[in-house]
C-alpha positions as CSV (number, residue, x, y, z in Angstrom):
1,X,94.6,40.9,-215.7
2,X,92.3,38.8,-218.0
3,X,90.2,41.8,-218.9
4,X,93.3,43.9,-219.7
5,X,94.6,41.1,-222.0
6,X,91.3,40.8,-223.8
7,X,91.1,44.6,-224.2
8,X,94.6,44.8,-225.6
9,X,93.9,42.0,-228.1
10,X,90.7,43.7,-229.3
11,X,92.5,47.0,-229.7
12,X,95.4,45.3,-231.6
13,X,93.0,43.6,-234.0
14,X,91.0,46.8,-234.6
15,X,94.2,48.8,-235.3
16,X,95.5,46.0,-237.6
17,X,92.1,46.2,-239.5
18,X,91.7,50.0,-239.7
19,X,95.3,51.1,-240.3
20,X,96.9,49.7,-243.5
21,X,100.0,47.6,-243.0
22,X,101.9,48.7,-246.1
23,X,101.6,50.6,-249.3
24,X,102.2,48.9,-252.6
25,X,103.9,51.2,-255.1
26,X,105.9,50.9,-258.4
27,X,107.3,53.2,-261.0
28,X,105.0,53.7,-264.1
29,X,107.2,56.2,-266.1
30,X,108.1,53.5,-268.6
31,X,104.5,52.5,-269.3
32,X,102.7,54.0,-272.2
33,X,100.5,56.8,-271.1
34,X,97.5,55.4,-272.9
35,X,97.8,52.0,-271.1
36,X,94.5,51.1,-269.4
37,X,93.7,48.6,-266.6
38,X,91.8,46.4,-269.1
39,X,94.9,46.2,-271.3
40,X,97.0,45.1,-268.4
41,X,94.5,42.5,-267.5
42,X,94.5,41.1,-271.0
43,X,98.3,41.2,-271.3
44,X,99.9,37.8,-270.9
45,X,103.4,37.3,-269.8
46,X,105.7,34.5,-271.1
47,X,104.3,32.1,-268.4
48,X,100.8,32.5,-269.7
49,X,99.6,34.5,-266.6
50,X,98.0,37.9,-266.6
51,X,99.8,40.6,-264.8
52,X,97.3,40.7,-262.0
53,X,97.8,36.9,-261.4
54,X,101.5,37.4,-261.4
55,X,101.1,40.1,-258.7
56,X,98.9,37.9,-256.6
57,X,101.0,34.7,-256.7
58,X,104.5,36.1,-256.9
59,X,104.4,39.6,-255.7
60,X,106.0,40.8,-259.0
61,X,104.8,42.6,-262.1
62,X,105.9,42.5,-265.8
63,X,106.3,46.0,-267.1
64,X,106.0,46.5,-270.9
65,X,107.1,49.9,-272.1
66,X,106.0,51.3,-275.6
67,X,109.3,50.1,-277.2
68,X,108.0,46.5,-277.0
69,X,110.6,45.3,-274.4
70,X,109.5,43.9,-271.0
71,X,111.0,43.4,-267.6
72,X,109.8,42.0,-264.3
73,X,109.9,44.2,-261.2
74,X,109.1,43.4,-257.6
75,X,106.4,45.3,-255.8
76,X,107.9,46.3,-252.5
77,X,106.4,47.4,-249.2
78,X,106.6,51.0,-248.1
79,X,106.4,50.9,-244.3
80,X,104.5,53.6,-242.4
81,X,105.9,55.2,-239.2
82,X,103.1,53.5,-237.2
83,X,104.0,50.1,-238.6
84,X,107.7,50.6,-237.8
85,X,106.7,51.5,-234.2
86,X,104.4,48.5,-234.0
87,X,107.1,46.2,-235.2
88,X,109.5,47.4,-232.5
89,X,106.9,47.1,-229.8
90,X,105.9,43.6,-231.0
91,X,109.6,42.5,-230.7
92,X,109.8,43.9,-227.2
93,X,106.5,42.3,-226.1
94,X,107.2,38.8,-227.5
95,X,110.7,38.8,-226.0
96,X,109.6,38.3,-222.4
97,X,107.1,35.4,-223.0
98,X,109.7,33.7,-225.2
99,X,112.2,33.8,-222.3
100,X,109.6,32.6,-219.8
101,X,108.6,29.7,-222.0
102,X,112.2,28.6,-222.3
103,X,112.8,29.0,-218.5
104,X,109.7,26.8,-217.8
105,X,111.0,24.2,-220.2
106,X,114.4,24.2,-218.6
107,X,112.9,23.8,-215.1
108,X,110.7,20.8,-216.0
109,X,113.4,19.1,-218.0
110,X,115.9,19.4,-215.1
111,X,114.0,16.8,-213.1
112,X,112.5,14.8,-216.0
113,X,113.3,11.1,-216.2
114,X,111.5,10.6,-219.5
115,X,112.7,13.2,-221.9
116,X,109.9,15.1,-223.7
117,X,110.6,16.9,-227.0
118,X,109.5,20.5,-227.5
119,X,108.9,23.3,-225.0
120,X,106.7,23.4,-222.0
121,X,103.0,23.1,-222.8
122,X,99.8,23.0,-220.8
123,X,98.8,19.9,-222.8
124,X,101.7,17.9,-221.4
125,X,101.1,19.3,-218.0
126,X,97.4,18.3,-217.6
127,X,98.1,14.9,-219.2
128,X,100.6,14.2,-216.4
129,X,103.7,14.0,-218.6
130,X,106.0,16.1,-216.2
131,X,107.6,14.5,-213.2
132,X,107.8,17.8,-211.4
133,X,104.0,17.9,-210.9
134,X,103.5,14.2,-210.1
135,X,101.6,14.1,-206.8
136,X,102.0,10.4,-206.3
137,X,104.0,10.5,-203.0
138,X,103.7,6.8,-202.3
139,X,105.5,5.6,-205.4
140,X,109.2,6.5,-205.7
141,X,112.6,4.9,-206.1
142,X,114.4,4.8,-202.7
143,X,117.8,4.4,-204.3
144,X,117.4,7.1,-206.9
145,X,119.2,10.5,-206.7
146,X,116.6,12.2,-208.8
147,X,115.3,15.4,-207.1
148,X,111.6,14.3,-207.2
149,X,112.4,10.8,-205.8
150,X,114.4,12.4,-203.0
151,X,111.6,14.9,-202.2
152,X,108.9,12.2,-202.2
153,X,111.1,10.0,-199.9
154,X,111.4,12.9,-197.4
155,X,107.6,13.5,-197.5
156,X,107.0,9.8,-196.8
157,X,109.6,9.8,-194.0
158,X,107.8,12.7,-192.3
159,X,104.5,11.0,-192.8
160,X,105.6,7.9,-191.0
161,X,107.2,9.9,-188.2
162,X,104.0,11.9,-187.6
163,X,102.0,8.7,-187.8
164,X,104.0,7.2,-184.9
165,X,103.4,10.4,-183.0
166,X,99.7,10.2,-183.7
167,X,99.6,6.6,-182.4
168,X,101.3,7.7,-179.1
169,X,98.8,10.7,-178.9
170,X,95.9,8.3,-179.4
171,X,97.2,6.1,-176.6
172,X,97.1,9.0,-174.2
173,X,93.6,9.9,-175.4
174,X,92.5,6.3,-174.8
175,X,93.9,6.5,-171.2
176,X,92.0,9.7,-170.6
177,X,88.7,8.3,-172.0
178,X,89.2,5.1,-169.9
179,X,89.7,7.1,-166.7
180,X,86.7,9.3,-167.4
181,X,84.5,6.2,-168.0
182,X,85.7,4.6,-164.8
183,X,85.0,7.6,-162.5
184,X,81.7,8.6,-164.2
185,X,78.6,7.7,-162.2
186,X,76.0,9.5,-164.2
187,X,74.5,7.5,-167.1
188,X,74.5,10.5,-169.4
189,X,78.2,11.0,-168.9
190,X,78.9,7.3,-169.4
191,X,77.0,7.4,-172.7
192,X,79.0,10.4,-173.8
193,X,82.3,8.7,-173.1
194,X,81.2,5.5,-174.8
195,X,80.5,7.6,-177.9
196,X,83.9,9.2,-177.6
197,X,85.5,5.8,-177.3
198,X,83.8,4.7,-180.6
199,X,85.1,7.9,-182.2
200,X,88.5,7.0,-180.8
201,X,88.4,3.6,-182.6
202,X,87.5,5.4,-185.8
203,X,90.4,7.7,-185.2
204,X,92.8,4.8,-184.7
205,X,91.6,3.1,-187.9
206,X,92.1,6.3,-189.8
207,X,95.7,6.5,-188.6
208,X,96.6,3.3,-190.4
209,X,94.4,3.9,-193.5
210,X,95.1,7.6,-194.4
211,X,97.8,6.7,-197.0
212,X,95.4,4.2,-198.6
213,X,92.9,7.0,-199.0
214,X,95.5,9.0,-201.0
215,X,96.5,5.9,-203.0
216,X,92.8,5.2,-204.0
217,X,92.2,8.9,-205.0
218,X,95.4,9.0,-207.0
219,X,94.6,5.7,-208.8
220,X,91.1,6.9,-209.7
221,X,92.6,10.2,-211.1
222,X,95.2,8.4,-213.1
223,X,92.6,6.0,-214.6
224,X,90.5,9.0,-215.7
225,X,93.5,10.6,-217.4
226,X,94.4,7.3,-219.1
227,X,90.8,6.8,-220.2
228,X,90.6,10.2,-221.8
229,X,94.1,9.8,-223.4
230,X,93.2,6.4,-224.8
231,X,90.1,7.6,-226.7
232,X,90.9,7.5,-230.4
233,X,88.9,10.6,-231.1
234,X,91.1,12.6,-228.7
235,X,94.0,13.6,-231.0
236,X,95.3,16.6,-229.1
237,X,99.0,15.7,-229.2
238,X,101.0,18.6,-230.4
239,X,98.1,20.9,-230.7
240,X,99.3,23.6,-228.4
241,X,102.9,23.4,-229.6
242,X,101.8,23.6,-233.2
243,X,99.8,26.8,-232.5
244,X,102.7,28.4,-230.6
245,X,105.2,27.5,-233.3
246,X,102.9,28.8,-236.1
247,X,102.4,32.0,-234.1
248,X,106.1,32.4,-233.7
249,X,106.8,31.8,-237.4
250,X,104.0,34.1,-238.4
251,X,105.4,36.8,-236.1
252,X,108.8,36.6,-237.7
253,X,107.4,37.0,-241.2
254,X,104.8,39.7,-240.3
255,X,105.4,43.4,-240.0
256,X,103.8,46.3,-238.4
257,X,100.5,45.8,-236.6
258,X,100.3,42.2,-237.9
259,X,103.4,41.4,-235.9
260,X,101.9,43.0,-232.9
261,X,98.8,40.8,-233.2
262,X,100.9,37.6,-233.3
263,X,103.0,38.9,-230.4
264,X,99.9,39.4,-228.2
265,X,98.6,35.9,-229.0
266,X,102.0,34.4,-228.1
267,X,102.0,36.5,-224.9
268,X,98.5,35.2,-223.9
269,X,99.6,31.6,-224.5
270,X,102.7,31.9,-222.4
271,X,100.9,33.8,-219.7
272,X,98.5,30.9,-219.2
273,X,101.4,28.5,-219.3
274,X,103.0,30.3,-216.5
275,X,99.7,30.5,-214.6
276,X,99.1,26.7,-214.9
277,X,102.8,26.0,-214.0
278,X,102.4,27.9,-210.7
279,X,98.9,26.4,-210.0
280,X,100.2,22.8,-210.5
281,X,103.3,23.5,-208.5
282,X,101.1,24.8,-205.7
283,X,99.0,21.7,-206.1
284,X,102.1,19.5,-205.7
285,X,103.1,21.3,-202.5
286,X,99.6,21.3,-201.1
287,X,99.0,17.6,-201.6
288,X,102.3,16.8,-200.1
289,X,101.5,18.9,-197.1
290,X,98.1,17.3,-196.7
291,X,99.7,13.9,-196.9
292,X,102.2,14.7,-194.2
293,X,99.7,16.2,-191.7
294,X,97.1,13.5,-192.2
295,X,98.1,11.5,-189.1
296,X,97.6,14.6,-187.0
297,X,94.1,15.1,-188.4
298,X,93.1,11.7,-187.1
299,X,94.3,12.6,-183.6
300,X,91.7,15.4,-183.4
301,X,88.9,13.3,-184.7
302,X,87.8,11.8,-181.3
303,X,87.8,15.3,-179.7
304,X,86.3,17.0,-182.7
305,X,83.4,14.5,-183.0
306,X,82.6,14.6,-179.3
307,X,80.5,17.7,-179.4
308,X,78.4,17.5,-182.6
309,X,79.3,14.0,-183.8
310,X,81.1,15.4,-186.9
311,X,84.8,15.5,-187.6
312,X,85.2,18.9,-189.2
313,X,89.0,18.8,-189.4
314,X,88.9,15.4,-191.2
315,X,86.1,16.6,-193.5
316,X,88.1,19.8,-194.4
317,X,91.3,17.6,-195.0
318,X,89.4,15.2,-197.2
319,X,87.7,18.0,-199.2
320,X,91.0,19.7,-199.9
321,X,92.6,16.4,-200.9
322,X,89.8,15.4,-203.3
323,X,89.7,18.8,-204.9
324,X,93.5,19.1,-205.5
325,X,93.8,15.5,-206.7
326,X,90.9,15.6,-209.2
327,X,91.3,19.1,-210.5
328,X,93.8,17.7,-213.0
329,X,91.2,15.2,-214.3
330,X,88.8,18.0,-214.8
331,X,91.4,20.0,-216.7
332,X,92.0,16.9,-218.9
333,X,88.3,16.5,-219.7
334,X,87.8,20.2,-220.5
335,X,91.0,20.3,-222.6
336,X,90.0,17.2,-224.6
337,X,86.5,18.4,-225.2
338,X,87.4,21.9,-226.4
339,X,90.5,20.9,-228.4
340,X,88.7,18.0,-230.2
341,X,85.7,20.2,-231.2
342,X,87.8,23.1,-232.4
343,X,91.2,21.7,-233.3
344,X,91.5,22.8,-236.9
345,X,89.9,26.2,-236.3
346,X,92.3,26.9,-233.5
347,X,95.3,25.9,-235.7
348,X,94.0,28.2,-238.5
349,X,93.2,31.1,-236.1
350,X,95.7,31.2,-233.2
351,X,93.7,33.8,-231.4
352,X,90.8,31.3,-231.1
353,X,93.3,28.8,-229.6
354,X,94.2,31.4,-227.0
355,X,90.6,31.9,-226.1
356,X,90.2,28.1,-225.6
357,X,93.1,28.2,-223.2
358,X,91.3,30.9,-221.3
359,X,88.2,28.8,-221.0
360,X,90.4,26.0,-219.6
361,X,91.5,28.2,-216.7
362,X,87.8,28.8,-215.9
363,X,87.3,25.1,-215.1
364,X,88.7,25.5,-211.6
365,X,86.4,28.4,-210.7
366,X,83.4,26.5,-212.1
367,X,84.2,23.5,-210.0
368,X,84.6,25.6,-206.9
369,X,81.3,27.4,-207.5
370,X,79.4,24.2,-208.4
371,X,80.5,22.3,-205.3
372,X,80.7,25.3,-203.0
373,X,84.4,24.8,-202.3
374,X,85.2,28.5,-201.9
375,X,87.0,29.3,-198.7
376,X,88.4,25.8,-198.4
377,X,90.9,25.4,-195.6
378,X,92.3,22.9,-193.1
379,X,91.6,25.3,-190.2
380,X,88.4,24.6,-188.4
381,X,87.1,27.3,-186.1
382,X,84.8,24.9,-184.2
383,X,87.6,22.5,-183.6
384,X,90.0,25.3,-182.4
385,X,87.2,26.5,-180.1
386,X,86.8,23.1,-178.6
387,X,90.6,22.7,-178.0
388,X,90.7,26.2,-176.4
389,X,87.9,25.3,-174.0
390,X,89.7,22.1,-173.0
391,X,88.4,18.8,-171.7
392,X,85.5,20.4,-169.7
393,X,83.5,20.5,-172.9
394,X,83.0,16.8,-172.5
395,X,81.5,17.0,-169.1
């Protein structure tokens, strides 16, 4: 999809460069036949400007026939058939992203407690301005009827319910370990069950501290975002909205392939807005799910660590949680760096701003590649294999 968008943008710019957008024409029957270009250049109108200056600044020309009279005529645009077709296509292309942007704005505003002016932007998204994507499931108003507060309350309710279930399950595991230690006569088996008992203690501690792990990660992430936002050099507020509005206004005044160019830039911006909207909504659901199932992960710790001394399920859970919590902080840093370094250029050339948004979307892939997080998942084949083989793996 990205390669196609880049190809379309390149073709549009090339067409806009090669094919003329319009043809300037005016009648010259009233002008003396012996009038030369040098004479026109030297001719001064009543404002003291030459005809060429008048054409350049006002789009008009003062015509002086041989009888000595003068009149001002506008130089119109004669559209070609290709430009007419391009204008129609541009209007069709820009219609869908305009609708999508307004739908996204309506969705985020429907659950927003602090009203934000303007349409949906990636800038407000990564700087944590939208309540819809706030992953802090431990802070909410219990008496509020706001959709997000109700949802977070339900997540917390399920977390505590599963935590109580995990405590009961740990009690049964402790009984099993105690029985095995009591009937074991071989020193090697006794050492094995002592090690399992130590892992059980770790598992019990994790049951009561899992939500603190989430709180600590969320606090660190929010501090990073606040730090980046508090730097005076970082003046990105309104950058994206300014570019989109300028692109929209330029599209309305442009014609032909020029309008097509602005339509494609607008399309790219909204495409990445939709992409980030979906990614952050998935992040919200994923963090909520990881928070809910965290007590169950602790139950498996003592069994999981019995074989190789490592809790793969807990490591997978923690890796996922860290990644999905801190990917927003990474987006904020990348956004701030690129926007600060190319703010004015991007505002002057909207296409360059679209390219910057593309590089922002690459941050996630770079992080995955750097930290080898590809193929992340809660499922652990080793753990599932241990459960399938049953308690005899501990013998």
